[in-house]
N, C-alpha and C positions, 0 to 999 in steps of 0.2 A: 254339146254340139261343137265341133272342131273345125277351124277355118285356116287355110294357108294364107299368109301375108306376104306381099311383096316378092313372090317368087323364091323365098329362101328355101334352100335345099334341105328341108327337114321333113321327115316322114310323119304324116298325120295318122292319128289314130282313126281307125275305121269304126266309128261309133255310131250305132243305128238307133234313132230315137224310137222308143217303144211306148204305145199308148196303153194306159191301163195297167201298168206293171204295179201290183200291190202285193209285195211279199208279206210274210207273217212278221210279227215283231221281232226285231233284230236280236239274235242270240237265243231265240226261243227254241225249246226242244220239241220233239214229236217227229213222226214218221214223214218221209219225204216221198210224194207221189208225183209221177210224171204223166199226166192225162194222155191216153192213147198209145202209151209205151214208146212214143218216139222222142221227139225233142230236137232242138236245133244244135248247131255246131257248138255253141257255148256250153250247153247242158252236157253234151258228150264229152267235151274237154274236161269239164269239171269231174265227171265220173272217172275219167282216166288218170287224174293226178295221183301221185303217190301219196299215201296216208301214213304218217308217222307222227310220234310225239314231238312237241316243241323241244328243241335243244336249249340248254342254258344260255343266257345272255351274256355270259362271262366273256370278257375281253372285247365286247363290242365297242367300237368307237367310230364315229363318222368319218374320221381320217382313213379307215380301212377301205373306204370307197372313193378315195382320191380327193383332190381339191374340189370344192363345190363349183358346179357348173363349168367344168372343163370343156373346152371346144373339140370335143372328140370327132365331130363331123368335119372339122377343119375348113369351116366357112368364114373364119375370122370373127365370129359373134360367139359370146359365150351361150351356153345351153339355156340359161334362164331367159335371156332376151330372145332367143329362138322361140320359146314357148309363148312368151308374151305377144310376139309378133303373130304367132299362129292363132292364138285363142282370143285376143282382144279385138274390138272394134274401134274405129276412129283413132288409130295408132299414130302418135306423133313420136319422132326421133330427134336425138341430137344430130349434129352435122355429119356424123359418121354413118347415118342410115342403119345403125345397128343397135345403139343404146336406146331403149324405149323409155320415154320420159312421161307419157301419159296415154290413156286409152279407156275403154269401158268393157268390162265383162258383162256381156249381154246375151243370156243371163249367166249368172253363176250356176254351174250345174249342181252344186251341192245343196243350195237353197232355193233356186228358181228366181232369186232377186238380181236386179242390176247392181253391180258393184264398180265404182270408179277406181281407176288406177292412176296414181300420181307418184313418181318415183321420189323416194325419200319420205313419203307420207302414205305408204301403200297399205290398201286394205285387201290386196290381192297377193296370195302365196302361189308358188308353183309347188304342187303337191307331188310326192312319190305315191302313185296309186297303190303299189305294194311298198310299204314302208321299208326303209333300209334296215332298221332293227329286226322287223319281222322277217326279212329275207335272210338276215344273219342267222336267226334262230331256226330257219328251215333250209339249210343248205349252203348259204353263201360264205359261212365261216370256213368252209373247206376249199373255196375257190382261190385262184390266183388273183393278183391285183387287176389284171387286165379285164377279167370278166366282171368284177364288182364295179370297176369304173364305168364299164359299158352299161351296166344295170342302172347306175346313178344318173346317167345322162341319156338314157334312151327315151326318145319321144314317145314310145308306146307306153312308158311307164310314168309320164309326166302330164300334169293337167293344171292350168290356171284355175284357181278357186278362191272363194271368200277365206280371209286369213283367220278370222275367229272360228269359223266352222272347222277348218283344217286342223287348227291347233287342239281343238277338242277331240279330234280323231286321234291324235297321237300315232302310236304305231299299232293301232288296232287292225285286226284282220276282219273278214267278212262275219265271223261269229261274234264279234264284240262291237263293231261299228258299221252302220250304213248311212248314207247320206239322208239328211231330213227330207229331201226332195224325193218323195216316193216314186215319182215318174221317172227319175234318173237311175233308180237302183239296179234295174236289169243291165243297162248300159255299164254301170260302175262295176257290177260284179263280173260282167263278161270281160272287162278290161283286166281285172285281177286275175281271172283264169288265163287269159292270154299271156300275161307277163310270166306267170308261174310255169305255164306250159313252155314258152319260148326258153327260158332259162333253167328248167328242170328243178324248180323249187317245189318242196313238198308241202302238204296241208295237214292239219290235224283233222281228226274225224268230225269234230264239231264245227270246224270251218268248212269241210267239204259239205257236210249236211246243210249248213246255212246257204252255201252257194247254190246247191241244188234246189232248196226251198224257194229261193228268189227266182231262179231260172225256170222253175216249174211254172210260174205265173206268165211266162212269155217263152213259150216252148219253140218258138221260131227265131229266138235271139241269135244273131250271128256272132262269130269270134273275131275281135279286132286283130288286124295284121299289120305287118310293116315295122318301122322303127329302124334303128341302127343295128350293125353287126354286134354279136355277143362277146366280142373281143375289142377293147380299145386299141388304138395304135400304140406302138411300142414306146413311144416318147413319154407316155403318161405313167405315173407311178403313184402308189398310195403312200401315205406317211409311215 
């Protein structure tokens, strides 16, 4: 569930809560069926993604996606604070009304549990829904700096989540990792599909099968929209 805080000009993820979304075991094999032959926008978009093999991770470096949390929307707040403001309840700021010092993730989408946020002792991460390393191996290694920086700071690809669970995810895609909170899996997979569609990233066949397997359980799942442009302002450069 995503909320806007304080009128900050950040585009929210359009994430629709789905009841009873119970996909198969993550990464499991087997045929993918779509009851009724239809499906929602998210399922259709997953089917339309380009399927290719994973490219080597050679030369991947976080610096290829620019400095962390660059203010690409030019609102004078860094991207991480923008997302914390959007996703946390009971937000408190420093005197600049920008730097988030505390709040509550209520609930954490990945676990379904409430997680407190205190700056400097944080149990909350801002996750790249499509991990930057995964993006690198599925098209981003061919992009220019501007597009990579845009992806790293796009609110459509960012979500405040429990830090321990996020670090267990690593750079996993849908075929290798899904949130423990099964009720959130349809929303999560639809968000990955939306980001890969928006930026023209490809998927592996196992990844596409896993996406479709999850989305088959919620055939009316909508596709998130919005976020920032796919090119960062010219003043931003990668290392």
